[in-house]
A tleap script that builds the chain and sets N, CA, C and O, in Angstrom:
source leaprc.protein.ff14SB
mol = sequence {
  NMET PRO LYS ASN LEU GLU SER LYS ILE CYS
  ILE VAL CYS ASN ILE PRO PHE ASN TRP ARG
  LYS LYS TRP GLU LYS ASN TRP ALA GLU VAL
  LYS TYR CYS SER GLU ARG CYS ARG ARG ASN
  LYS LYS VAL ARG ARG ARG CILE
}
set mol.1.N position { -48.222 -61.808 134.408 }
set mol.1.CA position { -47.457 -62.928 134.866 }
set mol.1.C position { -47.078 -63.775 133.705 }
set mol.1.O position { -47.526 -64.921 133.681 }
set mol.2.N position { -46.370 -63.396 132.811 }
set mol.2.CA position { -46.106 -64.532 131.450 }
set mol.2.C position { -45.250 -65.539 132.155 }
set mol.2.O position { -44.333 -65.246 132.923 }
set mol.3.N position { -45.619 -66.729 131.834 }
set mol.3.CA position { -44.649 -67.716 132.065 }
set mol.3.C position { -43.633 -68.015 130.989 }
set mol.3.O position { -43.630 -67.317 129.974 }
set mol.4.N position { -42.583 -69.215 131.170 }
set mol.4.CA position { -41.899 -69.292 129.890 }
set mol.4.C position { -42.610 -70.551 129.255 }
set mol.4.O position { -42.408 -71.722 129.576 }
set mol.5.N position { -43.477 -70.084 128.297 }
set mol.5.CA position { -44.308 -71.140 127.441 }
set mol.5.C position { -43.479 -71.628 126.156 }
set mol.5.O position { -42.716 -70.853 125.580 }
set mol.6.N position { -43.651 -72.842 125.771 }
set mol.6.CA position { -42.995 -73.296 124.675 }
set mol.6.C position { -43.513 -72.769 123.584 }
set mol.6.O position { -44.646 -72.326 123.775 }
set mol.7.N position { -43.076 -72.641 122.422 }
set mol.7.CA position { -43.582 -72.014 121.176 }
set mol.7.C position { -43.154 -72.938 119.985 }
set mol.7.O position { -42.100 -73.575 119.994 }
set mol.8.N position { -44.118 -72.958 118.897 }
set mol.8.CA position { -43.733 -73.335 117.728 }
set mol.8.C position { -44.109 -72.516 116.529 }
set mol.8.O position { -44.839 -71.549 116.746 }
set mol.9.N position { -43.740 -72.742 115.342 }
set mol.9.CA position { -44.085 -71.934 114.218 }
set mol.9.C position { -45.312 -72.757 113.493 }
set mol.9.O position { -45.211 -73.984 113.515 }
set mol.10.N position { -46.237 -72.293 112.977 }
set mol.10.CA position { -47.437 -72.733 112.348 }
set mol.10.C position { -46.811 -73.032 110.890 }
set mol.10.O position { -46.214 -72.167 110.251 }
set mol.11.N position { -47.009 -74.328 110.444 }
set mol.11.CA position { -46.457 -74.697 108.991 }
set mol.11.C position { -47.318 -74.180 107.890 }
set mol.11.O position { -47.122 -74.609 106.752 }
set mol.12.N position { -48.145 -73.403 108.089 }
set mol.12.CA position { -49.124 -72.506 107.097 }
set mol.12.C position { -48.822 -70.993 106.832 }
set mol.12.O position { -48.543 -70.470 105.754 }
set mol.13.N position { -48.926 -70.485 107.907 }
set mol.13.CA position { -48.755 -68.983 108.108 }
set mol.13.C position { -47.091 -68.452 108.351 }
set mol.13.O position { -46.580 -67.390 107.996 }
set mol.14.N position { -46.443 -69.675 109.129 }
set mol.14.CA position { -45.107 -69.317 109.356 }
set mol.14.C position { -44.909 -68.235 110.572 }
set mol.14.O position { -43.867 -67.589 110.682 }
set mol.15.N position { -45.849 -68.123 111.338 }
set mol.15.CA position { -46.287 -67.273 112.368 }
set mol.15.C position { -45.916 -68.243 113.577 }
set mol.15.O position { -46.413 -69.365 113.669 }
set mol.16.N position { -44.948 -67.696 114.556 }
set mol.16.CA position { -44.754 -68.588 115.951 }
set mol.16.C position { -46.178 -68.619 116.845 }
set mol.16.O position { -47.020 -67.733 116.702 }
set mol.17.N position { -46.310 -69.460 117.550 }
set mol.17.CA position { -47.443 -69.525 118.493 }
set mol.17.C position { -47.165 -70.246 119.904 }
set mol.17.O position { -46.406 -71.214 119.960 }
set mol.18.N position { -47.653 -69.860 120.758 }
set mol.18.CA position { -47.410 -70.531 122.046 }
set mol.18.C position { -48.310 -71.561 122.529 }
set mol.18.O position { -49.453 -71.591 122.073 }
set mol.19.N position { -47.904 -72.485 123.474 }
set mol.19.CA position { -48.677 -73.461 124.098 }
set mol.19.C position { -49.901 -72.935 124.844 }
set mol.19.O position { -49.923 -71.905 125.518 }
set mol.20.N position { -50.879 -73.744 124.643 }
set mol.20.CA position { -52.100 -73.514 125.425 }
set mol.20.C position { -52.591 -74.711 126.081 }
set mol.20.O position { -52.331 -75.861 125.726 }
set mol.21.N position { -53.427 -74.314 127.211 }
set mol.21.CA position { -53.959 -75.277 128.014 }
set mol.21.C position { -54.604 -76.457 127.066 }
set mol.21.O position { -54.307 -77.645 127.195 }
set mol.22.N position { -55.482 -75.974 126.147 }
set mol.22.CA position { -56.141 -76.801 125.427 }
set mol.22.C position { -55.287 -77.870 124.567 }
set mol.22.O position { -55.801 -78.927 124.200 }
set mol.23.N position { -54.057 -77.554 124.295 }
set mol.23.CA position { -53.195 -78.454 123.666 }
set mol.23.C position { -52.215 -79.274 124.828 }
set mol.23.O position { -51.240 -79.973 124.553 }
set mol.24.N position { -52.631 -79.053 125.887 }
set mol.24.CA position { -51.686 -79.692 127.067 }
set mol.24.C position { -51.305 -81.399 126.774 }
set mol.24.O position { -50.175 -81.827 127.007 }
set mol.25.N position { -52.405 -82.275 126.238 }
set mol.25.CA position { -52.430 -83.622 126.020 }
set mol.25.C position { -51.791 -83.867 124.666 }
set mol.25.O position { -51.249 -84.972 124.643 }
set mol.26.N position { -51.697 -83.289 123.698 }
set mol.26.CA position { -51.474 -83.370 122.374 }
set mol.26.C position { -50.665 -82.252 121.711 }
set mol.26.O position { -50.903 -81.916 120.551 }
set mol.27.N position { -49.600 -81.611 122.531 }
set mol.27.CA position { -48.796 -80.503 122.044 }
set mol.27.C position { -47.762 -80.920 121.033 }
set mol.27.O position { -47.310 -80.099 120.235 }
set mol.28.N position { -47.346 -82.279 121.049 }
set mol.28.CA position { -46.099 -82.892 120.156 }
set mol.28.C position { -46.848 -83.155 118.701 }
set mol.28.O position { -46.162 -83.347 117.697 }
set mol.29.N position { -48.258 -83.152 118.647 }
set mol.29.CA position { -48.900 -83.277 117.514 }
set mol.29.C position { -49.488 -81.745 116.837 }
set mol.29.O position { -49.987 -81.735 115.712 }
set mol.30.N position { -49.385 -80.713 117.513 }
set mol.30.CA position { -49.783 -79.596 116.953 }
set mol.30.C position { -49.030 -79.317 116.223 }
set mol.30.O position { -47.839 -79.455 116.504 }
set mol.31.N position { -49.505 -78.727 114.790 }
set mol.31.CA position { -48.721 -78.146 113.922 }
set mol.31.C position { -49.355 -76.678 113.457 }
set mol.31.O position { -48.662 -75.903 112.798 }
set mol.32.N position { -50.669 -76.360 113.832 }
set mol.32.CA position { -51.260 -75.191 113.185 }
set mol.32.C position { -51.841 -74.301 114.207 }
set mol.32.O position { -52.647 -74.755 115.019 }
set mol.33.N position { -51.503 -73.128 114.220 }
set mol.33.CA position { -51.881 -71.988 115.224 }
set mol.33.C position { -53.301 -71.674 115.492 }
set mol.33.O position { -53.721 -71.048 116.465 }
set mol.34.N position { -54.147 -72.288 114.312 }
set mol.34.CA position { -55.521 -71.800 114.473 }
set mol.34.C position { -56.348 -72.759 113.424 }
set mol.34.O position { -55.831 -73.394 112.505 }
set mol.35.N position { -57.534 -72.731 113.710 }
set mol.35.CA position { -58.227 -73.876 113.048 }
set mol.35.C position { -58.471 -73.170 111.510 }
set mol.35.O position { -58.697 -73.958 110.592 }
set mol.36.N position { -58.437 -71.833 111.227 }
set mol.36.CA position { -58.122 -71.129 110.013 }
set mol.36.C position { -57.176 -71.873 109.188 }
set mol.36.O position { -57.334 -72.397 108.086 }
set mol.37.N position { -56.143 -71.807 109.969 }
set mol.37.CA position { -54.663 -72.450 109.358 }
set mol.37.C position { -54.969 -74.002 108.957 }
set mol.37.O position { -54.653 -74.492 107.873 }
set mol.38.N position { -55.597 -74.650 109.948 }
set mol.38.CA position { -55.774 -76.062 109.837 }
set mol.38.C position { -56.628 -76.533 108.666 }
set mol.38.O position { -56.644 -77.631 108.110 }
set mol.39.N position { -57.469 -75.217 108.384 }
set mol.39.CA position { -58.506 -75.586 107.345 }
set mol.39.C position { -57.551 -75.355 106.017 }
set mol.39.O position { -57.733 -76.108 105.060 }
set mol.40.N position { -56.685 -74.477 105.949 }
set mol.40.CA position { -55.834 -73.974 104.912 }
set mol.40.C position { -54.708 -74.585 104.598 }
set mol.40.O position { -53.827 -74.119 103.875 }
set mol.41.N position { -54.708 -75.645 105.136 }
set mol.41.CA position { -53.325 -76.572 105.104 }
set mol.41.C position { -52.748 -76.797 103.834 }
set mol.41.O position { -51.542 -77.045 103.808 }
set mol.42.N position { -53.322 -76.761 102.877 }
set mol.42.CA position { -53.171 -77.213 101.233 }
set mol.42.C position { -52.435 -75.920 100.878 }
set mol.42.O position { -51.580 -76.061 100.004 }
set mol.43.N position { -52.596 -74.637 101.396 }
set mol.43.CA position { -52.068 -73.474 100.901 }
set mol.43.C position { -50.999 -73.081 101.767 }
set mol.43.O position { -51.273 -72.172 102.550 }
set mol.44.N position { -49.808 -73.573 101.806 }
set mol.44.CA position { -48.659 -72.919 102.452 }
set mol.44.C position { -48.250 -71.743 102.112 }
set mol.44.O position { -48.306 -71.594 100.891 }
set mol.45.N position { -47.859 -70.836 102.680 }
set mol.45.CA position { -47.088 -69.535 102.149 }
set mol.45.C position { -45.661 -69.426 102.390 }
set mol.45.O position { -45.080 -69.602 103.460 }
set mol.46.N position { -45.158 -69.106 101.239 }
set mol.46.CA position { -43.672 -69.354 101.268 }
set mol.46.C position { -43.135 -68.081 101.606 }
set mol.46.O position { -43.605 -66.983 101.305 }
set mol.47.N position { -41.968 -68.361 102.347 }
set mol.47.CA position { -41.298 -66.870 102.635 }
set mol.47.C position { -39.946 -67.241 102.331 }
set mol.47.O position { -39.044 -66.407 102.411 }
savepdb mol mol.pdb
quit
């Protein structure tokens, strides 16, 4: 039963990711799809 969840595109890997319960209070500030991308934020992949 998938819901219509909001999605964003990760600024590091350019892969779309969906809203998660843990981001409920700060979804507006979320930029990275994972902890790995957050740690590698200086290495942005170009497409």
